[in-house]
C-alpha positions as CSV (number, residue, x, y, z in Angstrom):
1,M,179.5,78.3,28.8
2,D,178.9,78.2,32.6
3,E,176.8,75.2,33.7
4,G,174.5,77.4,35.8
5,S,173.8,80.0,33.0
6,P,170.4,80.2,31.3
7,G,172.2,79.4,28.0
8,W,173.5,76.2,29.3
9,R,170.2,75.2,30.8
10,G,168.5,75.9,27.5
11,A,171.1,73.9,25.6
12,R,170.8,71.0,28.0
13,A,167.0,71.0,27.8
14,A,167.2,71.0,23.9
15,I,169.7,68.0,24.0
16,L,167.5,66.1,26.5
17,T,164.4,66.8,24.4
18,G,166.2,65.5,21.2
19,I,167.3,62.3,23.0
20,A,163.9,61.8,24.4
21,L,162.2,62.3,21.0
22,A,164.5,59.8,19.4
23,V,164.1,57.2,22.2
24,S,160.3,57.6,22.3
25,A,159.9,57.4,18.5
26,A,161.6,54.0,18.7
27,A,160.0,52.8,21.9
28,A,156.5,54.0,21.5
29,P,155.2,51.2,19.2
30,C,156.7,48.6,21.5
31,A,155.4,50.3,24.6
32,G,151.9,50.5,23.1
33,A,151.9,46.8,22.3
34,L,153.2,45.7,25.7
35,L,151.0,48.0,27.7
36,G,147.8,47.2,25.9
37,G,147.3,49.8,23.3
38,A,145.1,52.8,24.2
39,S,143.8,51.2,27.4
40,W,147.0,52.0,29.4
41,L,146.7,55.6,28.4
42,D,143.2,56.0,29.7
43,V,143.2,57.0,33.4
44,G,140.2,59.3,33.2
45,E,137.7,59.1,35.9
46,R,134.2,57.9,35.1
47,P,130.8,59.0,36.4
48,P,129.6,59.8,38.9
49,H,131.9,62.8,39.1
50,A,132.4,64.8,42.3
51,R,131.6,68.5,42.3
52,A,134.1,71.0,40.9
53,D,134.3,74.7,40.6
54,A,134.6,74.4,36.8
55,V,134.7,71.8,34.0
56,A,137.3,72.5,31.3
57,A,137.2,71.0,27.8
58,L,140.6,70.9,26.1
59,G,140.9,71.6,22.4
60,G,142.2,69.1,19.9
61,D,138.9,67.2,19.2
62,E,137.5,67.8,15.8
63,A,134.3,65.9,16.7
64,F,133.8,68.2,19.8
65,A,133.1,65.2,22.0
66,R,135.1,66.8,24.8
67,T,133.1,70.0,24.6
68,R,129.8,68.1,24.5
69,Y,130.7,66.0,27.5
70,G,131.9,69.0,29.4
71,A,128.6,70.7,28.6
72,A,126.6,67.6,29.8
73,L,128.5,67.7,33.1
74,V,127.6,71.4,33.6
75,L,124.0,70.7,32.8
76,A,124.1,67.8,35.3
77,G,125.3,70.1,38.0
78,V,128.9,68.9,38.4
79,A,130.1,72.4,38.0
80,P,128.5,75.8,37.4
81,V,130.7,76.8,34.4
82,L,132.5,75.2,31.4
83,V,135.8,76.5,30.2
84,V,136.7,75.9,26.5
85,S,140.5,76.1,25.9
86,G,142.4,76.2,22.6
87,A,143.9,78.3,19.9
88,G,143.9,77.0,16.3
89,A,141.3,75.8,13.9
90,G,138.4,73.4,14.1
91,G,138.3,71.4,17.3
92,D,141.4,73.4,18.5
93,D,139.6,76.7,18.4
94,A,137.9,77.9,21.6
95,Y,135.3,79.9,19.7
96,E,134.2,76.9,17.7
97,M,134.1,75.0,20.9
98,L,132.0,77.8,22.3
99,D,129.5,77.3,19.5
100,A,129.5,73.5,20.2
101,A,128.8,74.2,23.8
102,A,125.8,76.4,22.9
103,R,124.5,73.6,20.6
104,A,124.8,71.3,23.6
105,G,122.7,73.7,25.8
106,V,125.4,75.6,27.7
107,R,125.8,79.3,26.8
108,G,126.2,82.8,28.0
109,E,127.8,83.3,31.4
110,R,128.1,79.5,31.9
111,V,130.9,79.3,29.4
112,I,134.4,80.8,29.7
113,V,136.6,81.1,26.6
114,E,140.3,80.6,26.9
115,P,141.6,81.2,23.3
116,T,145.4,81.3,23.7
117,A,146.6,77.8,24.6
118,R,148.4,76.1,21.6
119,D,149.1,72.7,23.2
120,T,148.3,70.6,26.3
121,R,151.0,72.3,28.4
122,E,149.6,75.7,27.7
123,N,146.1,74.5,28.3
124,L,147.0,73.5,31.8
125,V,149.0,76.6,32.6
126,R,146.2,78.9,31.3
127,L,143.6,76.9,33.3
128,G,145.7,77.2,36.4
129,E,146.0,81.0,35.9
130,L,142.2,81.2,35.4
131,A,141.6,79.1,38.5
132,R,143.9,81.3,40.6
133,A,142.2,84.5,39.4
134,R,138.8,83.2,40.2
135,G,139.6,81.4,43.4
136,W,138.7,77.9,42.2
137,R,139.8,75.0,44.3
138,A,138.7,72.0,42.1
139,L,138.8,71.7,38.4
140,L,137.6,68.7,36.2
141,V,139.4,68.6,32.9
142,V,137.7,66.7,30.1
143,T,139.8,65.2,27.3
144,S,139.9,62.2,25.0
145,A,140.6,58.8,26.8
146,A,144.0,58.3,25.2
147,H,145.1,61.8,26.3
148,T,144.2,61.5,29.9
149,R,147.4,60.0,31.2
150,R,149.5,62.7,29.7
151,V,147.1,65.4,31.0
152,R,147.4,64.0,34.5
153,L,151.2,63.9,34.3
154,L,151.5,67.5,33.1
155,A,148.9,68.8,35.5
156,A,150.9,67.3,38.4
157,R,154.0,69.1,37.2
158,L,152.7,72.4,36.0
159,V,149.6,73.4,38.0
160,P,151.1,73.6,41.5
161,A,153.4,76.4,40.4
162,V,150.6,78.4,38.9
163,A,147.7,77.7,41.2
164,P,148.9,76.2,44.5
165,G,146.3,74.0,46.2
166,L,144.2,73.5,43.0
167,V,142.9,70.0,42.7
168,V,142.8,68.9,39.1
169,R,140.9,65.8,38.1
170,V,140.8,64.3,34.6
171,A,137.8,62.8,32.9
172,S,137.5,60.8,29.7
173,A,135.0,62.3,27.3
174,A,132.1,60.0,26.6
175,E,131.3,59.2,23.0
176,A,134.8,60.4,21.8
177,P,135.9,58.4,18.7
178,A,138.2,55.5,19.4
179,P,141.8,56.5,18.6
180,G,143.5,54.9,15.6
181,R,146.8,53.1,15.8
182,V,148.8,56.1,14.6
183,E,147.2,58.3,17.2
184,V,147.9,55.8,19.9
185,V,151.6,55.6,18.9
186,R,151.8,59.4,18.7
187,E,150.3,59.7,22.2
188,Y,152.8,57.2,23.7
189,A,155.6,59.1,22.1
190,K,154.4,62.4,23.5
191,F,153.9,60.8,27.0
192,L,157.4,59.3,27.0
193,V,159.0,62.6,25.9
194,Q,157.2,64.6,28.6
195,A,157.9,61.9,31.3
196,V,161.6,62.1,30.5
197,V,162.1,65.8,30.0
198,V,161.6,68.2,32.9
199,W,159.7,71.0,31.4
């Protein structure tokens, strides 16, 4: 197989992913202990937030704290619209997030539904595409505190290719439930994999 061929690149990516998964599974608990548990993962900005063209709440939150906080930011005038992004069930479903946004006081044209993203990587790519189509220059992404470092990493890697010039900031959702030990270890593992592998 030629080293420059798509098949070789795909095989190499699969090998690197496997190695990274194995290493991260072993290293994540140690990293979490050494780096201070969930606190190292939390790099989300805190209020007051600068203005943005849109606030985006990511799926993956069964309590809908991300959606509620995003709605609160729109009501506070941080951005004119809220994007809810996710494909799945419960807190991963953009339409259930839409309902949560309405209960929080943001509805109608102030909410944009992005119902196709199945994971964080796809969240950011779809948001970049939406920003490019609408001419947005600044986006504030709301997620859980322990998720913010990985979101920031992936945004820096993925968004420039989709929406050049878009400024993506990441905020920690207020009132989100504190992550348990298993969730923290899982998030360290995911971060380590995505830091090692060039997606």
